[in-house]
N, C-alpha and C positions, 0 to 999 in steps of 0.2 A: 657839516659832513650828511650823507644820506642814512643812513642806519643810524643815527638820531634821529632824525627828521622823519623815517619812517613808525619809529619807538615814539616820538608822541604826539604821533596823529594815528598810531593803533591801541594807543594806553592812554596817553593822558587823554584830562577831565579838564574842562574848563567851566570852572566855576562862576566864573563870572565874565565881560568885557576885561578885564584887569588879572583876570586870578586864573593860573595856569598847573592842574595839578597832576603830579610826576611821582604821585609812592608807588606806584606800583617798579619802576624800576630803577630812583633817583635818592627821592630824599628819605623812605622807610626799607621795602623792601631794594635789593640793589646789583643790576644784572650781571653779575661779574666778565659776561665777556665784552657785551659793552663797553664797563670803566678798561676793561684794558683797549679797546682800537681807540676809545678816545685819550686813552694816556701816549699808542702809538700819533693819533692824529695830531696830536699840541707837542710832540718829541718833535716827529718831524718840520711842524713849522714856525717851531723852532732851537732848533738844533746848531744853528750857527750865531749862538747869540751870548757864545761863553757862561752857557747857567750855572751857578756852584745851589744854587736854594731855591727849594719849591716854597715859595710862604701860601700858608691858608687858613680858612676860618673853618673852626667844625660845628660843625657835624658834615652835612649835606656836602662839602668840599673834599673831604679826608678821602674818597675813597677813588677819586677824578685823579688828584693831585698825589698820589701813592703810584698810581699805575705811569702817570708819567713822571716822576722818581725814577722808578723802576725802565722806565730808556731810557734816560737821563745817565742817571747812571750818579744820581744827588740826592740828598739830605731831604724829606719833605719836614717841615716846622708849621705845626698848626697853630691859628691863635688861637687862644681859651675864653669864652663867655662870661667864666664863672672861676671864681677868686676857688684855690684850695689852700690845702694844708701846706703843701709843700712844693707850692706855686703864690708867694704874698711877695717878698723882695726883691730887688734887681729886676724890675723890668719893663721893657716897652710899653705903652697902655695909649690907646684912640679910643672914641663913642661913636660906634656904630648906631643909626638909629634902622634898624627890619620895617619893611616894606609892609611884606605878607605879617610880620608877630602884631604890627603897629608898637614895637615900645624901643625904648635905646637900651643897650648894655654897654659895658666897659668891655674891650676884649685886649689881651696883654701874651705878652712874645717871651721871655724868659732873653738879657741882654746874652745868657752864654749860646748862644741859638744860632745868635745874627750878630756877622762881624760887617765892620764896614771896606774887606773886599771884597763882599758877595755878592755877585749878579742874580738879584733875584729874579724870579719865574711867579708871578702871582694864581693861583686857578679860584674858580670861585664859580659853584650851581649856576644862579642865576644871575642875569645882568637884569633891574627894576631902574629905581630910580642912584642905581651906582655908590649907595652910601657905604658898601660894607667895603669894595675895594678902595674905594677913599680915606677906610679906617687903616687897611691895608699896609699903601700905598703911605699914608701918616709913618704906622711905624715901621716903615723902612727908612722911609727920609731917615725916622727920631734916627735908628742906626748907624746912619754914614754908610747901609749898603747903595747899591745903584739899580732897580727896578727896569729889567728888559721887555719884561713882555706883561700884561692881564691875558690869562685863556680863560674864555668862561663859556661852559656848556650849551648855557639857551639863552639869550639875551632880546627883550624884552623891544624890540625897539622905536615902538611906538610911546615911551614914555624916556625919563629924559638923562638917563644915564650915561652911555653910549654921549651923549654930547660935553656932560659933565669929566666926563674920562678924558677926551677928546684934550680937552684944556691943558695939561697934566702934560701932556705931549709925548707919556709910555705904549708906545701899541702894545693893539689891542686885537684880536681875534678871536671872533665868537663861531661854534660850531653848528650853531642850532640860527638864525636872526628870526624872533614870528615879528611879520610887520600887523597881525592884527588878531582878537580874537574876543571882534563881534559876531555877532549870532550861533554865539556856540561853537564857532567853526576854529580851527587854526591858518593860519595865511600867514608863508613863510616870507622874508622876503627880496630872495631869492628864491626860483625857480627850476627847478630841471628837466631839459626839451625830452625827449624818445633819444634821443643819441645820446643823452650822457650827461650833459656840457651843460654849468648852469650861465644862466641867463639875470 
């Protein structure tokens, strides 16, 4: 998705060969127009999958998931990373290790909001080592629902996440695939030619 790639190039900050900071438009401050475009793009890619529910994880996945849900006309459920007084029992729970935060959290979704009849699209902001998406897939599996796709905003293709997720057989669509962050520069896996086609 060219608009997302352009935003990464103009506002993203390469902190190391493995860490890309996108706080100005996704992880802290959000760009609503870009989120709307992202929702439309995911909806276009998954429109034929009969999706009945979108699942994401708090907090950075919520905005693109809501915009996708708006386009597809389906509800959005986000997995919580912390228990609350109103979310204690009757939960689907899985463990997720965060590459960026270097911590492991239980994620949970109320059994009330995922049914075996659901066809689920998972949305997440980053794909690095694949742990968040695998945790969400586990929650969907526990519910008996069918995961029909995984939509990723930014994939770090030089890490192992895609390989792990491909082993599940679930379709993966990434809007921006980063091949490298070496030397402080973002290099994308797919480059856009002068004619606008991707190669």
